[in-house]
C-alpha positions in Angstrom: 29.5 6.4 21.0 26.5 4.2 22.5 26.6 2.1 18.9 30.3 1.1 19.3 28.9 0.4 22.7 25.9 -2.0 21.8 27.9 -3.8 19.7 25.3 -1.9 16.9 27.5 -1.5 13.8 24.6 -0.5 11.0 25.6 3.2 9.9 22.9 5.6 9.7 21.8 5.3 6.5 20.8 1.9 7.2 19.2 2.5 10.0 16.8 5.0 8.8 16.5 2.4 4.7 15.2 -0.2 7.4 13.0 2.1 9.5 11.1 3.3 5.9 10.9 -0.6 4.9 9.2 -1.4 8.3 7.4 1.0 8.3 5.8 0.8 3.7 5.1 -3.8 4.9 3.7 -2.6 7.9 1.4 0.2 5.8 1.1 -2.6 2.8 -0.3 -4.9 5.6 -2.0 -2.7 6.7 -4.5 -2.7 4.1 -4.8 -6.6 3.6 -6.7 -9.5 4.3 -4.4 -10.5 7.5 -4.2 -5.8 8.4 -7.7 -5.7 8.9 -8.0 -9.4 10.6 -5.4 -8.2 12.6 -3.3 -11.2 11.6 0.4 -11.7 10.5 2.0 -9.3 11.0 5.2 -8.2 8.8 8.6 -9.0 11.9 10.6 -5.5 11.1 13.9 -5.5 10.3 15.5 -2.5 12.0 16.7 -3.7 14.9 15.5 -0.9 16.6 11.9 -2.0 16.6 10.8 -3.4 19.7 8.8 -6.5 18.0 5.0 -5.6 18.8 5.0 -2.4 18.2 4.1 0.5 21.1 0.3 0.3 22.0 -1.3 2.6 25.1 -4.0 0.7 26.6 -6.8 -0.8 25.2 -10.8 -0.3 24.2 -13.3 -1.9 23.3 -15.0 1.1 21.7 -16.4 0.8 18.1 -13.5 3.2 16.0 -16.0 5.2 14.7 -17.2 6.8 18.6 -12.9 7.1 18.7 -12.9 9.0 15.7 -15.8 11.2 16.8 -13.9 11.2 20.6 -10.7 12.7 19.4 -12.6 14.8 16.8 -14.3 16.9 19.8 -11.7 16.9 22.3 -9.0 17.9 18.7 -11.8 20.4 18.3 -11.9 22.2 22.0 -15.9 20.0 22.1 -15.1 18.7 25.0 -14.6 20.2 28.9 -12.0 18.9 31.4 -10.2 16.4 28.2 
């Protein structure tokens, strides 16, 4: 019903295939030189994709430092979160 009201004429199969194609394109881009620089990100083909992706906050920390903090959090070594 919602798809009819919003004018979405894609089938569920088409949406799922587009999402898979979008994720694959991003995964390949991440491994490329452009992905390492964060430039020329592929445009999604799925109408459900939000432009620019979803981000929560920003950090200037080193990626290894972030991984270490997340690992301590996962293993319960951080007091109070």
